N, C-alpha and C positions, 0 to 999 in steps of 0.2 A: 352708567358709572359718570359719566362725565357731569349729568346733571344735578350729580350730590356730592360737587367739588368746592372747596369753601372759597377758589377764586374765581368762582364762574362767575361771569358779569351778569347772569342772569337772576332775575331774583322768585321767590316761590311769594304765592298769595301770604302764605303765614310774615316772611319777612317783609313786605311789601307792608301791609299793615304796620308794622313795627317801625319801617320808615318812616314813616307820614309823621311822628314827632321830632324826628331830625330835619326833616326839608327844611329849607328859608321859606317865611313866607313872605318877604317882600325884595325888591331887586336889590334893595341895599343889602339884606342877607346873603343874595348870591355872590358865590365864590369862585372864578374862575372865569374865563371865556371873554376878556375882555373885551372883544371885538366886537362879537354879539350884543353884549350887555351896552356897549355905547350904540349901537345902531338901535338898540328895543328901547332905549332909552329916550332917543329922541324919535322915533314912531310915536312911542307914545306920550311924549309930550304935546306932538303935534296933533295926536286928536284929542289931546283937553284943551287945547287949545280952540282947536276950530269948536268943538263940542261948549265952549265958554262963552264963544263970540254970535253961535246959534239964537235967534229969538224961540224959536219953536223947541220948548222943554219935552212936550211929547216922543220925540224924536231923538236917536241917540250916535253922531259917528261909530265905525267901526276902524277896528284897524287891518289892514292888509292881511290876507293869507299870509302863512309863514309857514316855511318847511327845515324841520330840523332832521339831520341825518349825520350820523355817526355810530360807530361800536353802541352796545347796551353800555347801562352802567353811567352814563357820562351825565346824567340829570335833564333828557328834552322830556320827560314826565313833569319833573319841577318845575322847568320851565314854562310850562304852560298853563298851571297852578301860580306862577310868580306872576306872569302877564294878568291872569285873568284878575288878579286880585291887584295890581295895580291899575288895571283898568275900572276896578269896582263893579264888574261882573261876574256872573257866574260861570264853571268851567262846566259842561258837560260831556263826561269821558266815555267812550266805545273803543273798538281795535277793530281792525279791516276784516279779519276772520266773523266776527262779530254780527255782520253786517251781509248775510248769506243773500238776500233779495231787496228789491230796489224799494219794495214800499217799509225792508226794515230802517233805510236809512228818510223815507219819507217820516215813519213815526218821529226818529230823531229831531229832524230839521223844524217841525211844526210845534214842537215844544219849545223852539228857543225864543228867547227874549230879546228884543233891539239891544246889539252890541255885546251878544251872550260870545264863548268860545266856546268851539268843539272841538276835541281835543280827540285824535284820530290816530291811535299805536298802530305802528307796521301797519302804515296806510298803503304799502307795495304787495299785500294780499286781498286787495280790494276788487271784487269780479268785475269781470270787465261789463258787465250789466250795470252793475253800480255806479261807476262809474259816469256812465251815462245820464242818471241822475245829478251828480255831483255837480258836472260843468256847468248847468244853467244857474243850480243854486246858487254858485260860485260868485260868479257874472250876473246874474241879475235878480237874483233872489227869487226865482220862481224854482217851480217844480212840475215838470210834464208828466202825467199821471195817465198811461193808455186802459182804458176801460175795455172789457169783452175783445173780443179777435173778432176775424174775420169782415163780414159786410157791417157786423152791428157794434166795429171798433171806434172808439170815439176817447178823442184825448181831453182832460181835465186838467186846467194850471190854476196850478197852488201858490198863492204868496205865501211867502216867508219872511220871518223879521231881517234885517241887516245885522250879517253875524258875522266874525272873526275864525275861520277854520283854520287850524295848527296842526300839522301832518305829521308824525315821527316813523321814522324807518330807517333799519340798519341795512339795510340793501336801496339806497338810492339807485341803484342800474336796473333795476327791475320796475320802478316807474317810467310810466307810459308818456311820450314827450310831451303828449295835451296835456296830461294831467301838470309834469312839474310846472310847464308854461302858466300855467293860472294860482302860480304862488307870485307876490310880489317881495316878499322876505327868503334869501333860502340860503343857510348857514350850516356848515359840516363843524360838526363838535371833535374839538382832538382831546387827545389824552391828557391830562393836568399834570403840571411840573410837579416835583417833590413838595418846594415849598407851600404850593396853593392845598397840596391833600394836610399839610400839617397846620396850616389855615382853619380846615374846615375839619381834621380830627380835635381839634382844639373847638370849638366851635360844639362838635357832639361828644368830647368830655364834661361840656360844660352843663349839658343838657341832659347827661345820664345823670349827672349829678356823682360823678366818680370821684374818686378819694386825689389823694396826691399821684401827681404826674410827672415826670424828670424830664427835664427839657427834650434829650434827649431821644425819650421814649419813642415819641409819638413819630419823629422823626424816622425810628425803626419800623415803625409801623407804616408807614408811608414810602419807604422805599420798597417796602414787598408788596405794593397796591397793586401792582399793573396799570399805574396812573388810571382808575378808575375807585371814585367817591363810593361807591356803591360795595367795593370790594374792600376799602377803606374802612368803613363803619362797621362793615362784617367783622374783618378781625377786629377792633378796636373791641367789640362786644364778647368778642372769644379771650381775649385780653383780660377785658374786665371779669369778668367768668373767674379765670385762672386767677387772676389777680384777690378777688374775694375770697378765695379758699385757701391760696398757699402762701399769699404774704401780708396778710390783712388789706386788703384796697390798698396799697401801694405800689405805682406801678414804674418800674424801672429797665432799663436798656436788658438785663439778664434777666428778669420778667417777661418781657417781651420776648426775648429769644427763647426763653423755654417755653413760654407757651405756643410758639409757632412753629417749632420745632415737634412738640408734640403734636400739630395737625398737617405735619409732613409739609410746610413752608418754606423755601430755604431762603436767602439773604437777599435773592435777586426774585422773590415774587414764584416760584416754578413749585410747584406740588409733584405726587408721583407720577403722575400722570404724565405729564411735559417730559420729567426723567427716564421714564421707561419709552417713549418716541424717540427722544433722542439716543436712549441705548441702543434701544432695536435697529436704527439706522447707522449706528457706528457698526455695532459686535455684527447683527445679522447680513446687513449688505457692507459690510466694511466701509461706510462712510458713506455712501449711495456714491451715485445718483439711484434715485429709488421713485418705482412709481406711488403713488399716496393710496392705491387698491392693495397692492401688497404689504404694506405698513399696517394696513387696518385689518388685512386678513391674518398677520402675523399678532397681534394685538387684540383679536377678536375684536375689535369696533367699528364704529357706521364711519367708513368714509366721511360722508356728509360733517360727522360731530368731529373730529378731526380738523376739517378742514377748517369750519365755522370757529371753533371752537378752542384748539390747542394750539394752532398754528400762528393765528394770527399776534401776538405776544413774543411768541418765539423768534418771525423775522422780526420785529420792530427790535429789538434788543440785539441782533446780527447773530443769534445762535442757526437759525435755518437759511438756507438759500433754495429758491425756488428754479429750475435749469430748463432748458429747453428739454430732457431729458429723464427730471424726476427731482427730488430733494437730495439736499444735501446738508448734513452738517457743517458745521463751520468748525475754523481752531479755536475760536473763543470758548464755543460751548464745550467743547473737551481740557479746554484749559477750567475751565468753571466747574466742572463736572470729573476731572481728575482723571479724565481717559485717557488712551495713548494718542497721539497726534496723528492727523489725518495722509496722507499721502500726499505731499504740495502736486504731485504732477497732476492729479486728480485736477481737474482746471476745466470749467466749459469755454471753450473756445467759441469767436464771434462766429455768426453766419458768415459764408463768403459766397461770391459769384452767380447763384442759380435767380437770384434777384434779379439781378443786371439782366440777364438773358431772356428775360421774357418783358424787358421795357422794347 
């Protein structure tokens, strides 16, 4: 059920194809993440300067390896292609689950040209055996391939062209320390401010050839986008379809409200699953604290789905509290949803004493 949510940060293959038309093609068009963009501009300009100063035109300077981590839908894949465009090289895309064996990675690396970008999505899901092939390729641009086994085993070293590896992950903590240490630039992508989302929506509306849009209408969409550009563009397409059928293509605040209310998205970007989660904690478990497994069983949902898809945004906006004893709904959530206030005496108390006795 959660995978079909309109405000889900992940994208289906069909939607990913639609998003290509809206992706920025250069770093000047990229909106948001100013600290990362400034770091990338300096690094890219330095590579270009070194390349111009070289006498050997057959070799090409490469950008150091980059690790991008953060929630889905914030533009990690887009950034990889923007970097490739700025460098004037080709971007080769794959994912961690697709590289099941070391030979899969060898096939990818041997196709790279000097200076190319290799983008690995979900890099935290690379098998350990494949990581062993990645290390020498990242450092020395060599691949050690073992042929045969036993007494006949021998190792063949294959050289690959200097390249830039861009890894993207939503779970940076699952990356091994040796892998993380080999990236020269590491950056965490943050959720977008509402004003940045408005700029993104204005650009997307122009690319989609939408009709008249009232100034505050795009702000209404941005406020319900949970700080995620992918969700903002998805809501914009739904509003465009609704406006073309019900309002002759004119997008106003009322049309935005009607269109997104039809989709079950409220003023803060909560959908029915979010509201059901909060109502369950409030009514069934009296506001908490309650364990995640208990809530998942009550909702007939997977606990991992709730933890990875539902809870992050509720925690971000202060509607949910994680305590030592379980999840609790906050007073702010009760006010937003019109629920009875929770008992103010049910507060998590700080830990006492026991740790001191162990010293």
